[in-house]
C-alpha positions as CSV (number, residue, x, y, z in Angstrom):
1,M,20.2,-179.8,152.1
2,D,18.8,-177.9,149.1
3,F,15.2,-176.6,149.6
4,T,14.6,-176.2,145.8
5,I,12.5,-178.8,144.0
6,S,12.9,-180.1,140.5
7,P,10.7,-178.8,137.6
8,E,9.1,-182.3,137.4
9,V,8.0,-182.2,141.0
10,A,6.8,-178.6,140.6
11,D,4.7,-179.7,137.6
12,L,3.2,-182.6,139.5
13,K,2.4,-180.3,142.5
14,K,0.6,-177.9,140.2
15,R,-1.4,-180.6,138.5
16,I,-2.4,-182.2,141.8
17,E,-3.5,-178.8,143.1
18,A,-5.7,-178.3,140.0
19,F,-7.1,-181.8,140.4
20,V,-8.0,-181.3,144.0
21,E,-9.6,-177.9,143.3
22,E,-11.7,-179.2,140.3
23,Y,-12.7,-182.6,141.4
24,L,-12.1,-183.3,145.1
25,L,-13.3,-180.2,146.9
26,P,-16.7,-180.4,145.1
27,A,-17.0,-184.1,146.2
28,E,-16.4,-183.1,149.8
29,S,-19.3,-180.8,149.6
30,D,-21.7,-183.5,148.3
31,P,-23.3,-185.5,151.0
32,G,-23.9,-188.3,148.5
33,A,-20.2,-188.7,148.1
34,Y,-19.7,-190.3,151.6
35,D,-20.0,-193.8,152.8
36,D,-21.5,-194.9,156.2
37,H,-18.1,-194.4,157.8
38,E,-17.6,-190.8,156.6
39,N,-15.1,-191.6,153.9
40,I,-15.6,-191.3,150.2
41,S,-18.0,-193.9,148.8
42,L,-16.4,-196.6,146.8
43,E,-18.4,-195.8,143.7
44,R,-17.3,-192.1,143.7
45,L,-13.8,-193.2,144.6
46,E,-13.4,-195.5,141.6
47,A,-14.5,-192.8,139.2
48,L,-12.0,-190.3,140.7
49,R,-9.2,-192.9,140.8
50,A,-9.7,-193.6,137.1
51,K,-9.4,-189.8,136.4
52,A,-6.2,-189.5,138.5
53,H,-4.7,-192.5,136.7
54,E,-5.6,-191.0,133.3
55,D,-4.0,-187.7,134.3
56,G,-0.7,-189.3,135.3
57,L,-1.1,-188.6,139.0
58,W,-1.4,-192.2,140.2
59,C,0.9,-193.9,142.7
60,L,3.6,-191.3,142.4
61,Q,5.7,-193.0,145.1
62,L,6.4,-196.2,143.1
63,S,8.7,-196.8,140.2
64,P,7.5,-196.6,136.6
65,E,7.6,-200.4,136.6
66,F,4.6,-200.4,138.9
67,G,2.9,-197.4,137.3
68,G,4.4,-194.6,139.4
69,Q,6.7,-191.7,138.9
70,G,9.6,-192.9,141.1
71,L,9.5,-189.9,143.4
72,G,11.9,-189.8,146.3
73,K,10.8,-188.8,149.7
74,V,11.4,-185.1,149.2
75,G,9.3,-185.1,146.1
76,M,6.6,-187.1,147.9
77,S,6.6,-184.5,150.7
78,V,5.7,-181.8,148.2
79,C,3.0,-183.8,146.4
80,Y,1.4,-185.5,149.4
81,E,1.0,-182.2,151.1
82,A,-0.8,-180.9,148.0
83,M,-3.0,-184.0,147.8
84,N,-4.3,-183.7,151.3
85,R,-5.7,-180.3,150.9
86,S,-8.7,-182.5,150.5
87,I,-9.7,-185.2,153.0
88,F,-10.3,-187.5,149.9
89,G,-6.9,-186.7,148.3
90,P,-4.6,-189.5,149.3
91,V,-6.9,-192.4,148.6
92,V,-7.8,-191.0,145.2
93,F,-4.2,-190.9,144.2
94,N,-3.4,-194.3,145.7
95,S,-1.2,-192.7,148.3
96,A,-3.2,-193.4,151.5
97,A,-2.3,-195.6,154.4
98,P,-2.1,-198.5,154.8
99,D,-1.7,-199.3,151.1
100,D,1.0,-196.6,150.7
101,G,3.4,-198.1,153.2
102,N,2.6,-201.6,152.2
103,M,3.4,-200.9,148.5
104,M,6.7,-199.2,149.4
105,V,8.0,-202.0,151.6
106,L,7.0,-204.7,149.1
107,E,8.8,-202.8,146.3
108,E,11.9,-202.4,148.4
109,L,12.1,-205.9,150.0
110,G,9.9,-208.3,148.0
111,T,11.2,-210.8,145.6
112,V,10.4,-210.5,141.9
113,A,7.7,-213.1,142.3
114,Q,6.3,-211.5,145.4
115,K,6.1,-208.1,143.7
116,E,4.1,-209.5,140.9
117,R,1.7,-211.4,143.1
118,W,1.3,-209.1,146.1
119,L,2.4,-205.6,145.0
120,R,1.2,-205.1,141.5
121,P,-2.5,-205.7,142.2
122,I,-2.4,-203.0,145.0
123,A,-0.4,-200.6,142.7
124,E,-3.1,-201.1,140.0
125,G,-5.9,-200.4,142.5
126,K,-7.4,-203.8,142.1
127,V,-7.1,-204.8,145.8
128,R,-6.6,-203.1,149.1
129,S,-4.1,-204.2,151.8
130,A,-3.4,-204.2,155.5
131,F,-0.4,-204.5,157.9
132,A,-1.2,-206.7,160.9
133,M,1.3,-206.1,163.8
134,T,-0.5,-204.5,166.8
135,E,-2.0,-206.8,169.5
136,P,-4.3,-206.3,172.4
137,D,-2.9,-206.4,176.0
138,P,-0.7,-208.3,176.9
139,G,0.6,-208.4,173.4
140,S,2.7,-205.9,171.5
141,G,1.9,-202.3,170.9
142,S,4.8,-199.9,170.7
143,D,7.0,-202.7,172.1
144,P,7.3,-205.6,169.5
145,G,9.1,-207.7,172.1
146,M,5.8,-208.3,173.7
147,M,4.3,-210.0,170.6
148,Q,2.2,-213.1,171.3
149,T,1.2,-214.2,167.8
150,T,3.3,-217.1,166.8
151,A,4.3,-218.8,163.5
152,R,5.2,-222.4,163.9
153,P,7.1,-224.3,161.1
154,D,5.3,-227.2,159.7
155,G,6.9,-228.8,156.7
156,N,7.0,-226.2,153.9
157,D,4.5,-224.0,155.8
158,Y,4.1,-221.9,158.9
159,I,1.0,-222.3,161.2
160,I,-0.2,-219.0,162.6
161,E,-1.9,-218.7,166.0
162,G,-2.7,-215.4,167.7
163,H,-4.6,-212.2,168.0
164,K,-4.3,-208.7,166.3
165,W,-6.3,-205.6,166.6
166,F,-6.7,-202.0,165.3
167,I,-5.6,-203.3,161.9
168,T,-6.3,-200.5,159.5
169,G,-8.2,-201.4,156.4
170,A,-8.5,-205.1,157.2
171,A,-12.2,-205.4,156.4
172,E,-11.6,-204.5,152.7
173,A,-8.0,-205.8,152.4
174,G,-7.3,-208.5,149.9
175,H,-3.5,-208.7,150.6
176,L,-2.2,-208.6,154.1
177,I,1.3,-208.4,155.7
178,L,1.5,-210.2,159.1
179,I,4.2,-209.9,161.7
180,A,4.5,-213.0,164.0
181,R,7.0,-214.5,166.4
182,T,9.1,-217.3,165.1
183,S,11.5,-217.5,168.1
184,D,12.2,-215.8,171.4
185,D,15.2,-213.9,170.1
186,L,14.4,-210.2,170.7
187,K,16.2,-209.0,167.5
188,R,15.7,-212.0,165.2
189,G,12.6,-213.5,166.6
190,H,9.9,-211.9,164.3
191,T,9.0,-212.8,160.7
192,A,6.9,-211.0,158.1
193,F,4.4,-213.1,156.1
194,L,2.2,-212.4,153.2
195,F,-1.3,-213.9,153.0
196,H,-4.6,-213.5,151.1
197,K,-8.0,-212.7,152.6
198,D,-9.4,-216.0,151.4
199,D,-6.8,-218.2,153.1
200,P,-8.5,-220.3,155.8
201,G,-7.5,-220.2,159.4
202,W,-8.2,-216.6,160.4
203,E,-11.2,-214.3,160.8
204,I,-12.1,-210.7,161.5
205,T,-14.1,-210.8,164.8
206,R,-15.1,-207.1,164.7
207,R,-14.7,-203.7,163.2
208,I,-13.7,-201.5,166.1
209,G,-15.7,-198.3,166.3
210,I,-13.6,-195.2,166.7
211,M,-14.4,-191.5,167.5
212,G,-13.3,-190.2,164.1
213,P,-14.0,-190.9,160.4
214,E,-12.6,-194.2,159.3
215,E,-10.3,-195.4,156.5
216,H,-11.8,-197.8,154.1
217,G,-12.0,-201.2,155.8
218,G,-12.0,-199.6,159.3
219,H,-9.8,-200.7,162.2
220,C,-10.4,-204.4,162.9
221,E,-9.7,-207.2,165.4
222,L,-8.3,-210.4,163.9
223,V,-8.0,-213.9,165.3
224,F,-5.6,-216.5,163.8
225,N,-6.4,-220.1,164.5
226,G,-4.3,-222.2,162.2
227,L,-3.7,-220.0,159.2
228,R,-1.2,-221.9,157.0
229,I,1.3,-219.7,155.1
230,P,3.8,-221.3,152.7
231,K,7.5,-220.4,153.2
232,E,7.6,-218.7,149.8
233,N,5.4,-216.0,151.4
234,V,8.0,-215.0,153.9
235,L,8.9,-211.4,153.2
236,L,12.7,-210.8,153.3
237,A,13.7,-213.8,155.5
238,E,12.7,-215.7,158.7
239,G,13.8,-213.7,161.7
240,R,13.9,-210.4,159.8
241,G,10.4,-209.2,160.6
242,L,11.6,-206.2,162.6
243,K,13.7,-205.2,159.7
244,V,10.6,-205.3,157.5
245,A,8.6,-203.3,160.1
246,Q,11.4,-200.7,160.4
247,T,11.6,-200.4,156.6
248,R,7.9,-199.9,156.4
249,L,7.0,-197.8,159.5
250,G,9.7,-195.1,159.3
251,P,8.7,-193.8,155.9
252,A,5.0,-194.5,156.7
253,R,5.2,-192.2,159.8
254,L,6.7,-189.6,157.6
255,T,4.1,-189.9,154.9
256,H,1.4,-189.4,157.6
257,C,3.2,-186.1,158.4
258,M,3.3,-185.0,154.7
259,R,-0.5,-185.5,154.5
260,W,-1.2,-183.9,157.8
261,L,0.5,-180.8,156.7
262,G,-1.9,-180.5,153.8
263,L,-4.9,-180.9,156.3
264,S,-3.3,-178.3,158.6
265,K,-3.0,-175.8,155.8
266,R,-6.6,-176.5,154.8
267,C,-7.7,-175.6,158.3
268,V,-5.9,-172.3,158.1
269,E,-7.4,-171.7,154.7
270,I,-11.0,-172.1,156.0
271,A,-10.2,-170.0,159.1
272,K,-8.7,-167.2,157.1
273,E,-11.5,-167.1,154.6
274,Y,-14.0,-166.7,157.4
275,A,-12.0,-164.2,159.4
276,D,-11.5,-162.0,156.2
277,R,-15.3,-161.6,155.8
278,R,-16.9,-162.0,159.2
279,M,-17.8,-158.7,161.0
280,G,-18.3,-158.3,164.7
281,F,-18.8,-155.0,166.6
282,G,-18.0,-153.1,163.5
283,V,-14.6,-154.9,163.0
284,R,-13.5,-157.7,160.7
285,L,-12.3,-160.7,162.6
286,A,-9.1,-160.6,160.5
287,D,-8.4,-157.1,161.9
288,R,-8.4,-158.3,165.5
289,E,-5.0,-158.7,167.0
290,S,-6.1,-162.0,168.8
291,I,-7.0,-163.6,165.4
292,Q,-3.8,-162.3,163.8
293,I,-1.8,-164.0,166.6
294,M,-3.7,-167.3,166.2
295,L,-3.2,-167.4,162.4
296,G,0.4,-166.1,162.5
297,D,1.4,-168.8,165.0
298,L,-0.2,-171.5,162.9
299,A,1.6,-170.3,159.8
300,M,4.9,-170.5,161.7
301,Q,4.1,-173.9,163.2
302,I,3.2,-175.3,159.7
303,E,6.4,-174.0,158.3
304,I,8.4,-175.6,161.1
305,G,6.6,-178.9,160.4
306,R,7.4,-178.6,156.7
307,L,11.1,-178.1,157.5
308,L,11.1,-181.1,159.9
309,V,9.4,-183.3,157.3
310,M,11.8,-182.2,154.5
311,K,14.8,-182.8,156.7
312,A,13.6,-186.3,157.5
313,A,12.7,-186.9,153.8
314,W,16.1,-185.8,152.7
315,E,17.8,-188.1,155.3
316,I,15.9,-191.1,153.9
317,D,16.7,-190.1,150.3
318,Q,20.4,-190.1,151.3
319,G,20.1,-193.8,152.1
320,R,19.8,-193.3,155.9
321,Y,16.9,-194.3,158.2
322,G,16.4,-190.7,159.5
323,Q,15.0,-192.3,162.7
324,K,15.3,-189.3,165.0
325,E,14.3,-186.9,162.2
326,V,11.1,-188.9,161.5
327,S,10.3,-188.9,165.3
328,M,10.7,-185.2,165.6
329,A,8.5,-184.6,162.5
330,K,5.9,-187.1,163.8
331,I,5.6,-185.4,167.2
332,H,5.4,-181.9,165.9
333,V,3.1,-182.4,163.0
334,A,0.7,-184.7,164.9
335,N,0.2,-182.0,167.5
336,L,0.1,-179.3,164.9
337,L,-2.8,-181.0,163.1
338,H,-4.9,-181.0,166.2
339,K,-4.0,-177.4,167.0
340,A,-4.8,-176.2,163.5
341,A,-8.2,-177.8,163.5
342,D,-9.0,-176.6,167.0
343,T,-7.9,-173.0,166.2
344,A,-9.9,-172.9,163.0
345,I,-13.0,-174.2,164.8
346,Q,-12.5,-171.5,167.4
347,I,-12.3,-168.8,164.8
348,N,-15.3,-170.1,162.9
349,G,-17.4,-170.4,166.1
350,A,-20.5,-172.5,165.8
351,R,-20.0,-172.8,162.0
352,G,-16.7,-174.6,162.7
353,Y,-18.3,-177.0,165.1
354,S,-21.1,-177.8,162.6
355,K,-20.9,-179.9,159.5
356,D,-21.1,-176.8,157.3
357,T,-17.3,-177.0,157.0
358,I,-14.9,-179.9,157.0
359,L,-13.2,-178.7,160.2
360,E,-15.1,-181.0,162.6
361,W,-14.2,-184.0,160.4
362,I,-10.5,-183.0,160.5
363,Y,-10.8,-182.4,164.3
364,R,-12.1,-185.8,165.1
365,Y,-9.6,-187.4,162.7
366,A,-6.7,-185.4,164.1
367,R,-6.9,-187.0,167.6
368,Q,-5.5,-190.3,166.3
369,A,-2.4,-188.6,164.9
370,R,-0.7,-188.5,168.3
371,L,-1.2,-192.3,168.7
372,V,-0.8,-194.0,165.3
373,D,2.6,-195.3,164.4
374,G,3.9,-194.6,167.8
375,A,2.6,-192.3,170.6
376,D,4.2,-189.0,171.2
377,E,5.8,-190.2,174.4
378,V,7.4,-193.2,172.7
379,H,9.0,-191.0,170.1
380,K,10.3,-188.6,172.8
381,M,11.8,-191.5,174.6
382,L,13.5,-192.5,171.4
383,L,14.9,-189.0,170.9
384,N,16.2,-189.1,174.5
385,R,17.9,-192.4,173.6
386,H,19.6,-190.8,170.6
387,L,20.6,-187.9,172.8
388,G,22.2,-190.2,175.3
389,N,24.1,-192.2,172.6
390,E,25.2,-189.2,170.5
391,G,25.7,-186.4,173.0
392,K,26.7,-183.2,171.3
393,A,26.7,-185.0,168.0
394,F,22.9,-185.1,168.2
395,H,22.8,-181.6,166.8
396,E,25.8,-181.8,164.4
397,W,25.6,-180.6,160.8
398,D,26.6,-182.8,157.9
399,V,29.9,-181.7,156.3
400,I,30.2,-181.8,152.5
401,S,32.9,-184.3,151.6
């Protein structure tokens, strides 16, 4: 693969960096910019979103038809990393989970009518969305074969019964994608459905408290007790729910990594700035070998993460799933984010543990990275499966044809 980027992507990166510096970092420093869940307040968000839209930095991942720039995954890697220098970046540019993954899967798999009804309002920033798949025990988590939520045909509709939880953004979502079981077939027994928040037959029973700052709409528990969904709201086809999930979750895992690299770099930035000026026992922290080793290792680990992310992005841009490449990136970058925040806090001392920097926010947020979209251990098991199937070919280089 070629590690150079196009002039267009380089220009977008430069403009994103300038936007983050001028508008988003000052917002982070303003206590009045936050909501009760430690995210950017909706009022401040709308003003910044309008500015991002005006500056042509809106929804870069979508095609021009839906207001974007049509970036491939390699271009997205560059831009998403730049966006998430700020904790507010992704949501301001309409590139945050879960909307990001939902928009991409709707654009790829939706019918013309579905795109107009379900995708365009999200792309325009008029509604938020959610993806309802995970269930409480004994339902499905990493193993979709354990799914308990059912969709029963009834004339031209399906009747949904079941239970979901940790559904990100559900409390503020207008459009939702639901995965439910339509048969006992392990491969073709799941179906993806589209429904609106005002449809009767379902409810949010609670917003689940978490240790870190929350996405808008939180992480919610949902109960379905007779939700009626018309057949026209089936995404792709009956029995193709796992295909929908795979199409959505692979790139979504990777976009998490793109954003986490930006946060990891921000941690190093804060640590380095402090180490460069902080004196102790007549010596700058930056001149101490122990600090140099910490920062040098983080710089290397970030670059390894960037290479893994770029390789996975390139694989997807070639029309392949890049499943093992995404898993490797997900494992490495999730752990890197936690290490970067932890190391930066250590270098900053009590200042890092306080709310005088954004480090403690990132530290609490980072712990979820090793869980969301598949725990580390699940991805390592997947890599072992690829190794067993491919043998020596696991590490083969592509040959130019």
